[in-house]
C-alpha positions, 0 to 999 in steps of 0.5 A: 234592849238588854235585861240586867243580870243578877249578881251571880251573872245569871239573867233576871226573872220576870214571871208572867202568871195567868188562868188559863193555860192556851192564854200565855201563847195565844194572848201573851206570846208577842210579850214572852217573845220580846221579854225573851229576846231582851236578855230577861229568863221568862217563866210562864205559869198558869194552871195545868200547862198541857204538853203543847202548850209547854212545847209552844213556850219552849220554842219561845225561849220560855219556861213553863210553870203550872199552878193550883188555881181553881179559876171559877168560884169563890172558894177561900180554900182553894184560893188559900192553896193557890196562894202557898203555892205562889209563895213557895215559887216566887221564893223558889225562883226569886223573880225581879218581876211579876206580870199577872193578869186576870182576876185571881192570878192578879190579886193572889200574884200581887199580893204574895209577890209583894210578901215574897219580895217581887221587886216589880209587879204589874196587873194587867186588867184585861177586863172586869167580868162577871162580878163587874158586869150589869144585872142583879142577883145575890151572887153577882153582888157578892162577887163584886163586893169581894172582889173589889175589896181584894183588887183595892188591897193588891193593887196597891201593892202593884207598881203599875196597873195596865188597863185595856179600855178607858172605861175600866181605868176611869171606873178603878180610879174614880173607886179608889181600886188604882191609884192615878199614878200608877195606871195605864193604858195598852190597845187591848193585847193586841193580835199577831197579824201573821197569824191572822192573815187578811183573807176575802170575806166567805161568799155569802152572808155568813156570820161567826161568833165565838165566845165562852157560851156565857148570856153575858156574851150575847149569846142568847140574842145573836141565837135568837137572832139567827133564828129570826134571820133565818126565817126571812133569809133561809141561805144566811149561814149563822155559826157559833164557836165556844166552850160552856164555861162553869158558872150561874151564867153559863148556857145550858145544854138544852138551850144550846140544843134549841139554838141548834134545832133553830138553825144556828151551827154549832162549831165546838171548842176550837183551839185554832180559829183561824180557818173559822174566821177565814169562811165567815163574812162577818164577825159577831159579838153582841157582849153586855160582859166587861170586856177589856178588849175582845181578843176574838175581835181582834182576831176578826179585824186583823183576818179582814172581817167586818165586826157588829158588836156591842156598845160596851166598854172595850167592845166600842173601842173596836169598831168605827160605826159605819166604816168597819162595822156596826156598834148596836146598844146591849140586850137589844135583839132586834137592833142585832138583827137588824145590823146583820141584815143589812149584810144579808141585802148588802153583801158588798159591805162585807168587803168594804168594812173588811178592808177597813177592819183590817187597816184597823188591827195594823194601825191600832192593835198591832200585838208587837206595839202593845208588847212594847208598850206593856214593857215600858209600864212595867219597867222592863224596856 
């Protein structure tokens, strides 16, 4: 499989555009490597690319480019500055193809790319996030209305729109946000099995949740379940890793301190998560967020961990109930505590279900297969 070249003999350029520097290597590494191996010149772009990420991208054979993106908020002036930057970037590099993921890179990348003459534009819808999650509130309503309009306009500029779960795909098609003949589906962003090796579960009940510290991610339900279970099972361990995100849905410092006082071990933000996964027996993500397919669950599956998660789009695709974990209703702290308690009173479940998780990761969520399918849907085979 070889990329075509430009008339001057130079390799065809593909830009991979995201909103978070570390995600380029952690979430798109297999795709970037496959594009490079296929002969494409790859430029990976995101805000504030640090030297370590730039070096990792260079090892993959890709170039890096920092963009002035403000990830949160609806500041039109910040978004305009981002769009203007993308215009200059695209006109300078003249890419044949753009692969954009997360909301703002998709919206502005597609709009600017179409005007700048990018021939193939692929949007990866990796989850619908805060604006499409449950709950009311004026800010969420405004975010939903604005983003829906922007998606409808920008996705019309895309040659393909790739979703990570069928619920999101069907929602966009039914609302006219994406055209049915342009949509595709992958098994999340995949997981590199070698990077998250299978290992025996930690002895004793050790639970782990890793996520941005948002209410919609289920942090309050997890912490409250942990505190109630510790009262009955003082030997059980409950760990929480992640960072406090900016935005209206974040967990306050006072709330986090209360969770820690109640017995939840807070690990902070982990750049590398393998050690934390190896040192737990069960992974928990009680999200009510509109996930694509949660990357942290895929890493837990690859590591051979039983999973407890919610019956939400993207989350439900990762668990076969009773085989590699349990699925509970969102916002249901008693059901979450009951599911977690099963692993305390039946400790053998962690190893049995963890082995099934690893098989599921290899059979369905291997990042190399996902990267190949993404390239096919993007017309870059």
